[in-house]
C-alpha positions in Angstrom: 57.0 50.1 -48.3 53.3 49.0 -47.8 53.6 48.7 -44.0 54.7 52.4 -43.8 51.7 53.5 -45.8 49.4 51.6 -43.6 51.0 53.0 -40.4 50.7 56.5 -41.8 47.0 56.0 -42.5 46.5 54.8 -38.9 48.4 57.9 -37.5 46.2 60.2 -39.7 43.0 58.6 -38.3 44.2 58.9 -34.7 45.2 62.5 -35.3 41.7 63.2 -36.8 40.0 61.6 -33.8 42.1 63.6 -31.3 41.3 66.9 -33.1 37.6 66.1 -33.1 37.7 65.2 -29.4 39.7 68.3 -28.6 37.0 70.4 -30.3 34.2 68.8 -28.3 36.1 69.3 -25.1 36.8 72.9 -26.0 33.1 73.5 -26.8 32.0 71.9 -23.6 32.2 75.0 -21.5 30.2 77.1 -24.0 27.5 74.4 -24.3 27.3 74.2 -20.5 27.0 78.0 -20.1 24.3 78.1 -22.8 22.4 75.3 -21.0 22.6 77.1 -17.7 21.5 80.4 -19.2 18.5 78.8 -20.8 17.6 77.1 -17.5 17.9 80.5 -15.7 15.7 82.2 -18.3 13.0 79.5 -17.8 13.2 79.9 -14.0 12.9 83.7 -14.3 9.8 83.3 -16.4 8.1 81.3 -13.6 9.3 83.6 -10.8 8.7 86.9 -12.7 12.4 87.6 -12.4 12.4 87.4 -8.6 14.4 85.0 -6.4 13.3 83.4 -3.2 14.8 85.0 -0.1 14.0 83.3 3.2 12.3 85.7 5.7 11.7 88.4 3.0 9.7 86.7 0.2 6.0 86.6 0.8 4.3 83.6 -0.8 0.7 84.1 -2.0 -1.7 81.7 -3.8 -3.1 83.9 -6.5 -5.1 82.1 -9.2 
């Protein structure tokens, strides 16, 4: 009976690893969106909320 107990323990560890990996894969999209939102907020801070538009945006060197 000892080999069965050992196999069951191995299966439990594999199931645990799969659950943890599944959670990370599921959270990936939320982490990616949060990262992109933070990058956008930072860019908006530097651009005063405006985006560059070729032919329309006027660039000035104000200091």
